[in-house]
C-alpha distance (Angstrom), angle and dihedral (degrees) to the residues before:
residue distance angle dihedral
M1 . . .
L2 3.84 . .
L3 3.86 88.6 .
F4 3.87 87.8 56.0
I5 3.75 91.2 54.0
I6 3.79 93.6 46.7
A7 3.88 90.0 45.6
G8 3.78 88.9 49.0
E9 3.85 93.7 52.3
V10 3.81 89.9 46.8
L11 3.81 91.7 49.1
F12 3.83 90.2 47.4
W13 3.82 91.2 56.9
I14 3.86 92.0 42.4
F15 3.89 90.8 52.0
L16 3.77 91.0 43.9
L17 3.85 95.5 48.9
A18 3.82 92.1 40.8
G19 3.82 88.1 51.0
V20 3.75 96.6 52.7
C21 3.86 91.1 41.3
A22 3.86 89.9 52.1
R23 3.79 89.1 48.5
Y24 3.79 101.9 46.0
L25 3.71 107.6 21.2
L26 3.78 101.9 34.2
H27 3.77 97.9 25.6
W28 3.83 91.4 -132.6
R29 3.72 100.8 146.3
T30 3.77 97.3 171.8
V31 3.78 94.2 49.4
S32 3.79 89.4 45.8
T33 3.83 92.1 52.8
V34 3.80 91.9 48.3
L35 3.80 91.6 50.7
L36 3.79 94.9 47.9
V37 3.81 95.0 42.4
S38 3.80 87.6 51.2
T39 3.76 95.5 61.9
P40 3.87 94.2 86.4
L41 3.87 88.4 55.8
I42 3.75 87.3 67.3
D43 3.81 88.0 62.3
I44 3.75 93.4 48.4
V45 3.80 90.7 51.5
I46 3.80 91.2 50.0
I47 3.83 94.8 50.7
V48 3.82 93.1 42.7
L49 3.88 89.7 51.0
T50 3.80 87.2 50.6
Y51 3.74 93.5 52.2
I52 3.80 93.0 44.8
D53 3.88 89.5 52.9
L54 3.84 90.0 50.8
H55 3.71 92.3 46.0
R56 3.82 92.1 53.2
G57 3.76 89.0 61.3
A58 3.78 103.1 -92.6
A59 3.83 111.3 149.4
S60 3.73 109.0 -124.7
D61 3.77 116.3 -94.4
F62 3.76 136.8 -176.5
S63 3.77 93.0 -82.5
H64 3.80 94.3 53.7
G65 3.73 90.7 59.7
M66 3.80 93.1 39.8
A67 3.84 88.0 55.1
A68 3.83 90.4 57.8
F69 3.89 91.5 45.7
Y70 3.83 90.0 47.7
V71 3.81 92.6 50.0
G72 3.82 96.3 43.6
F73 3.79 92.9 52.1
S74 3.85 94.1 38.3
V75 3.85 90.7 54.4
V76 3.79 91.3 52.5
F77 3.88 102.1 36.6
G78 3.90 99.2 28.2
P79 3.71 97.5 82.9
E80 3.77 93.3 53.2
A81 3.80 91.6 46.3
I82 3.90 86.2 54.0
A83 3.81 91.5 49.4
R84 3.77 91.5 50.2
V85 3.78 94.8 49.6
D86 3.76 89.7 44.4
R87 3.78 91.9 53.2
R88 3.76 93.3 45.0
F89 3.83 93.1 48.6
A90 3.76 91.7 47.9
R91 3.83 92.3 50.0
R92 3.77 90.9 51.3
H93 3.80 99.4 40.2
T94 3.88 107.0 33.8
D95 3.77 136.9 51.5
L96 3.79 92.7 -120.8
N97 3.84 117.0 138.8
E98 3.82 118.2 -130.4
A99 3.80 93.1 -91.9
E100 3.73 92.5 54.3
L101 3.78 97.4 49.2
P102 3.82 119.9 102.1
A103 3.77 112.9 -80.8
V104 3.77 120.9 -109.2
P105 3.75 119.6 -164.7
T106 3.80 119.4 -114.0
R107 3.78 114.3 -145.5
T108 3.64 137.8 -175.7
S109 3.80 122.0 -129.6
L110 3.81 86.4 -102.1
G111 3.83 89.0 54.8
Y112 3.78 91.3 49.0
W113 3.88 91.1 47.9
L114 3.83 90.0 50.9
R115 3.76 88.0 53.0
C116 3.83 88.8 48.2
L117 3.81 89.6 52.3
T118 3.79 89.1 49.4
A119 3.82 91.5 50.4
S120 3.79 91.2 47.0
A121 3.71 92.5 50.8
I122 3.86 90.0 50.4
T123 3.71 89.4 48.9
I124 3.80 94.1 49.8
A125 3.82 90.4 48.1
L126 3.82 91.9 50.6
L127 3.93 88.7 47.6
A128 3.80 90.3 49.9
I129 3.75 90.6 54.4
G130 3.83 88.4 50.1
I131 3.72 90.5 50.9
A132 3.78 90.4 51.0
I133 3.86 89.0 52.2
A134 3.78 96.2 44.0
G135 3.76 98.3 36.8
L136 3.80 124.8 -123.3
A137 3.80 94.3 -84.5
D138 3.77 93.1 60.9
S139 3.83 97.8 40.5
F140 3.84 105.8 86.3
W141 3.80 93.2 121.9
L142 3.83 93.5 42.6
I143 3.80 90.2 53.3
Y144 3.84 88.4 45.5
W145 3.79 92.4 54.4
S146 3.86 90.1 47.8
I147 3.74 87.3 60.0
V148 3.73 90.4 46.0
A149 3.84 90.4 53.8
A150 3.80 92.4 47.9
F151 3.86 90.4 48.2
T152 3.80 91.0 47.8
A153 3.77 91.7 55.7
L154 3.92 89.1 46.8
A155 3.75 94.1 48.2
W156 3.83 92.9 44.3
G157 3.83 89.0 53.2
I158 3.79 91.0 54.0
V159 3.82 101.5 37.2
G160 3.81 95.3 44.2
P161 3.74 98.6 61.7
L162 3.88 92.1 38.8
R163 3.78 88.2 55.5
D164 3.75 93.3 49.1
R165 3.81 91.7 48.2
L166 3.80 88.6 51.5
R167 3.77 92.7 50.3
R168 3.78 91.4 49.1
S169 3.76 93.2 51.3
N170 3.85 91.0 46.5
R171 3.85 88.7 52.4
E172 3.80 90.9 49.0
D173 3.74 90.9 48.5
E174 3.89 91.2 51.5
E175 3.84 95.2 49.5
P176 3.74 111.4 101.3
T177 3.67 114.4 -113.8
D178 3.71 124.7 -135.4
P179 3.82 112.9 -103.5
P180 3.85 112.8 -116.0
S181 3.83 113.6 -94.5
């Protein structure tokens, strides 16, 4: 199963890079769109292979849970990763000015945390399906990854605002102060 996850990640980046190369270097807009829209199919294949493996009687292992975690977070954060690569590639390989470059969303730490909550919820739902397929007795690692998903959301909710607070205080420390009159 772990090899499927690694292959899926490699394929994601191959499809992504091939998509932006087709768009900006070869000017094949349709091919580019097909490649970029195909990236979520990789996630579907990974989770389906996971469920097939569990249905065939495999006891859940670390990689079954990791597959669900990977897919849950890839579904939520993948489109933004694609948008960022698209913008960076366009900036480097075209003559577009800043206003013409593909848009990338700007988010607050709260926005990213809400996305993390969504990814964790998707992950836990995928793991619950895996538990239903494997049966509770063979689901140790699926339950483990459910706890990891919940803890990830909790940790992100704590670390994100702390990071923002530190960044703000560092910016305030760097701002020049007016000399006393």
